[in-house]
Backbone as CSV, one residue per row, in Angstrom:
resi,resn,N_x,N_y,N_z,CA_x,CA_y,CA_z,C_x,C_y,C_z
1,UNK,60.156,113.574,41.916,60.231,113.504,40.502,61.644,113.095,40.073
2,UNK,61.714,112.095,39.225,63.029,111.587,38.782,63.364,112.368,37.520
3,UNK,64.646,112.697,37.339,65.112,113.370,36.161,66.218,112.571,35.502
4,UNK,65.989,112.351,34.195,67.027,111.702,33.468,67.390,112.632,32.311
5,UNK,68.648,112.889,32.136,68.978,113.905,31.130,70.032,113.263,30.149
6,UNK,69.982,113.880,28.971,71.006,113.556,27.922,71.225,114.885,27.283
7,UNK,72.213,114.865,26.327,72.445,116.135,25.609,71.333,116.675,24.850
8,UNK,70.375,115.837,24.593,69.193,116.235,23.695,67.956,116.490,24.411
9,UNK,67.689,115.996,25.591,66.397,116.178,26.230,66.512,115.853,27.746
10,UNK,65.468,116.276,28.406,65.221,116.041,29.824,63.945,115.284,29.917
11,UNK,63.938,114.189,30.710,62.711,113.384,30.945,62.392,113.364,32.391
12,UNK,61.184,113.766,32.764,60.708,113.758,34.126,59.680,112.624,34.299
13,UNK,59.971,111.796,35.259,59.010,110.671,35.581,58.117,111.241,36.714
14,UNK,56.848,111.376,36.489,55.938,111.872,37.643,55.817,110.824,38.626
15,UNK,55.822,111.136,39.874,55.636,110.134,40.915,54.334,109.368,40.763
16,UNK,54.395,108.098,41.127,53.223,107.302,40.999,51.946,107.826,41.775
17,UNK,52.263,108.413,42.962,51.155,108.972,43.751,50.441,110.142,43.036
18,UNK,51.264,110.952,42.313,50.696,112.110,41.602,49.955,111.576,40.424
19,UNK,50.481,110.600,39.736,49.818,110.019,38.591,48.453,109.437,38.961
20,UNK,48.409,108.716,40.107,47.163,108.122,40.565,46.129,109.262,40.983
21,UNK,46.666,110.301,41.616,45.769,111.381,42.027,45.176,112.082,40.785
22,UNK,45.896,112.316,39.784,45.442,112.887,38.504,44.470,111.988,37.812
23,UNK,44.793,110.735,37.811,43.902,109.701,37.184,42.526,109.664,37.889
24,UNK,42.502,109.888,39.211,41.275,109.789,40.011,40.592,111.092,40.239
25,UNK,41.183,112.174,39.785,40.599,113.484,40.036,39.253,113.670,39.330
26,UNK,38.313,114.230,40.070,37.024,114.589,39.494,37.074,115.846,38.672
27,UNK,36.036,116.138,37.865,36.042,117.311,37.109,36.075,118.530,38.047
28,UNK,35.392,118.522,39.137,35.477,119.565,40.158,36.874,119.772,40.677
29,UNK,37.601,118.673,40.994,38.994,118.783,41.387,39.829,119.505,40.401
30,UNK,39.680,119.064,39.102,40.520,119.660,38.040,40.160,121.127,37.860
31,UNK,38.851,121.418,37.943,38.453,122.881,37.884,39.047,123.690,38.976
32,UNK,39.014,123.174,40.146,39.564,123.907,41.300,41.093,124.154,41.122
33,UNK,41.743,123.047,40.724,43.203,123.129,40.512,43.569,124.154,39.423
34,UNK,42.780,124.067,38.317,43.014,125.050,37.222,42.838,126.493,37.690
35,UNK,41.825,126.689,38.544,41.545,128.098,39.059,42.778,128.558,39.921
36,UNK,43.241,127.631,40.789,44.361,128.031,41.633,45.618,128.236,40.825
37,UNK,45.819,127.430,39.733,46.993,127.597,38.890,46.928,128.928,38.171
38,UNK,45.804,129.235,37.649,45.565,130.486,36.977,45.882,131.690,37.847
39,UNK,45.327,131.601,39.080,45.571,132.736,40.025,47.014,132.925,40.359
40,UNK,47.716,131.772,40.587,49.192,131.823,40.878,50.014,132.408,39.702
41,UNK,49.676,131.955,38.524,50.374,132.527,37.324,50.134,133.966,37.138
42,UNK,48.896,134.385,37.345,48.580,135.837,37.174,49.331,136.639,38.250
43,UNK,49.365,136.167,39.464,50.088,136.886,40.492,51.571,136.933,40.262
44,UNK,52.107,135.920,39.699,53.586,135.894,39.492,53.956,136.550,38.177
45,UNK,53.186,136.382,37.122,53.645,136.775,35.775,52.757,137.882,35.070
46,UNK,51.592,138.118,35.651,50.704,139.072,34.984,49.685,138.283,34.085
47,UNK,48.716,139.058,33.695,47.590,138.429,32.931,48.038,137.887,31.566
48,UNK,49.044,138.432,30.950,49.478,138.074,29.569,50.090,136.649,29.536
49,UNK,50.425,136.096,30.713,51.132,134.798,30.738,50.139,133.664,30.916
50,UNK,48.838,133.902,30.890,47.864,132.805,31.196,46.932,132.636,30.010
51,UNK,47.401,132.720,28.814,46.521,132.465,27.619,46.107,131.069,27.385
52,UNK,46.911,130.073,27.959,46.597,128.702,27.745,45.334,128.352,28.525
53,UNK,44.599,127.445,27.977,43.442,126.901,28.730,43.879,125.847,29.687
54,UNK,44.168,126.281,30.972,44.775,125.371,31.913,43.885,124.255,32.283
55,UNK,42.572,124.429,32.331,41.668,123.381,32.612,41.745,122.312,31.527
56,UNK,41.897,122.690,30.240,42.034,121.737,29.163,43.339,120.972,29.273
57,UNK,44.413,121.698,29.706,45.700,121.058,29.875,45.570,119.986,30.972
58,UNK,44.981,120.331,32.135,44.832,119.440,33.223,43.955,118.192,32.866
59,UNK,42.812,118.449,32.133,42.039,117.332,31.682,42.825,116.348,30.763
60,UNK,43.650,116.902,29.901,44.424,116.052,28.999,45.401,115.224,29.773
61,UNK,46.141,115.932,30.742,47.077,115.193,31.576,46.366,114.173,32.447
62,UNK,45.180,114.475,32.980,44.456,113.455,33.780,44.071,112.271,32.940
63,UNK,43.694,112.463,31.651,43.411,111.403,30.747,44.592,110.457,30.572
64,UNK,45.757,111.131,30.343,46.989,110.364,30.156,47.309,109.584,31.438
65,UNK,47.153,110.195,32.626,47.398,109.596,33.849,46.496,108.357,34.051
66,UNK,45.171,108.493,33.678,44.264,107.405,33.771,44.748,106.197,32.871
67,UNK,45.150,106.533,31.713,45.632,105.495,30.789,46.863,104.803,31.362
68,UNK,47.810,105.614,31.954,49.004,105.031,32.538,48.620,104.103,33.700
69,UNK,47.752,104.518,34.584,47.315,103.678,35.715,46.613,102.409,35.207
70,UNK,45.777,102.493,34.230,45.024,101.379,33.708,45.908,100.352,33.020
71,UNK,47.072,100.794,32.456,47.941,99.889,31.755,49.169,99.475,32.597
72,UNK,49.280,100.040,33.821,50.453,99.743,34.660,51.671,100.505,34.301
73,UNK,51.476,101.537,33.503,52.646,102.347,33.052,52.920,103.510,33.942
74,UNK,53.704,104.410,33.427,54.076,105.626,34.160,53.670,106.850,33.370
75,UNK,53.829,107.995,33.966,53.527,109.271,33.288,54.782,110.073,33.218
76,UNK,55.164,110.519,32.050,56.417,111.246,31.800,56.221,112.493,31.109
77,UNK,57.165,113.418,31.335,57.185,114.692,30.588,58.639,114.882,30.143
78,UNK,58.775,115.346,28.938,60.121,115.576,28.407,60.148,116.893,27.670
79,UNK,61.336,117.374,27.609,61.667,118.555,26.779,62.895,118.372,26.027
80,UNK,63.048,119.124,24.934,64.236,118.981,24.164,64.732,120.326,23.794
């Protein structure tokens, strides 16, 4: 993962391989990943840290990844 930073934000460029994997993931793949992610969060942080719908998050990221792959772009995450 590449990291570019400025005083105002950090931008992560997801690797192309990960972007393609997310773009091509089946519903079953995303469900399995969400289940493993939830289990890991609960083990590390307790039940109160897993209120987000992780499957919905993964489905949204997978849609963005598919769009990136279809347009020849990349997938990025940033925080400020």
